C-alpha positions, 0 to 999 in steps of 0.5 A: 455531502451526505452523511455515512450510512455504511460502516466502511467500503470494505464490508460493503464491497465484501458483503454487497452486490459486487462481491461476488466479481472481486477476485482479490481483496488485502487488508492491512490494519485497517489503514488501507484496503485493496480489491481487484474486481471484474464487475459487469456493465450495470448501474451502480449505486454506493451507499455513503460510506466513510472512505475515500475510495481511488479506483482504477481502470483496467479495461480499455475504453471504459466508459463512466458516467457518474457523480463521485462527489464534485458533480456528475461527468462522463469519460472514457476511461484510459487504462491505468486511468483514476476516478475517485469518490468522496468519503460520506457521499452516495455514489451514483454511477453507469458503467455499461460494459464489463470492466476490471478494476482496482480499488484502494479504499482509504477509511477516513477514522485511520488517514485524517489525522495524518491529513491534518499534520501534513496541512497544520490542519487546514485541509479535509479529504470533502474540501479537496478537488480531486472528486470531479472527473477522470485523470491520469498520472505516470507517478501514481500509477507507478506507485499504485503498481507497486504497492499492489506487486508487494502485496501480492509479494507478501500475501497480507500486506504489513501494516508499515507496506500500507501506511507508508504507501499510504502517505506516499499516495494520499500526498500525490492525491492532495497536491493533484487536489489543489493542496499546499502540504508541509514538507519537512527540512532535512532528515532525522536526527542521528539519535533517531535514525539510530533508534528507529533502526534499532527497533526495527532489527529488535522487531524484525518478526512483528507487524511494526507499524509505520506509527510505531517507528514515527513515535520513536523518532518523536514524529507524525508518521507523515513527516518521518516517511519522508525523512527517513528516506531523506537519511537513509535513501529508502522508504522504511518498508524497504530498509525493513525488508533489507533489514529482514533479508540480511538475518535471513541469509545469516540464519541460513548460513549459520544455523539448521533451521528450516526455511519455514522457521527462518521466515517467521524469525525474520517477519514472513508469515510462511516459508513461500512469502520468504522465497518470493521475496528471496528470489526477488532480491537474490535471484536463487532460492533460499535452499540454493544459497544455503547450499552456496554459502555452505559449499561454494563449489557446489552451486545449483546441483553443479559441481565447480572445481 
């Protein structure tokens, strides 16, 4: 593969010729970058960049003729189908019609060590057999749909969300590429579970990362994410959301802090973000929750005997 000639896919996509067609751009901690775009039909030439980029088609029947690092192919994409552009490879592709797509860029500087830990150093992203054409998997579609939804919910995606979701996505891509990944046996030790949850509680207001939690448990981020889920029944990012909501409910009930102050206290950037999370998980607004717990006879403006 050719050497990288541009600092990142994110920089190129935001500043290059396709920047006017990007309608959504989200980035978290340099781990994972998400883009939504509607592009005109054209011949596309990407410079070599040190990112693995997963593209998802959202327009039915989009035809793609390309060499993304594994040889030229020509396919009609299914809605929700994927192609993957290899890192450090100058991309040549032709898409003759207007098309909408989502792109997920993984900077290799942030992910090679994760791949090394997951494969005991046996794999590189260049060696994976995932650049040769289009494919569709319901499992990967579900992961990316949830990731996109959560990023829309949070506004700016957290480092914990980006890293944990990235580990799940890359694990599936590696398996699709014929790689065997090491599987951790069992869950977290009791002391490790306790210390990680204590750290989450102590730093609810911070953008805590998966790497920090993994270090607390003396594990790699890749293995920690899987072992945490085995132990608690949910991914770290979901557990953290649960802790934040519990604290928000406590503050709504016992303090006169404003909704904005409570949002910042539990780690959300605005009252609007807390409102979206609260409505999704509690099926009511934070203000309605406060009224309900302080005066159970008065809910949603109605008085109950």
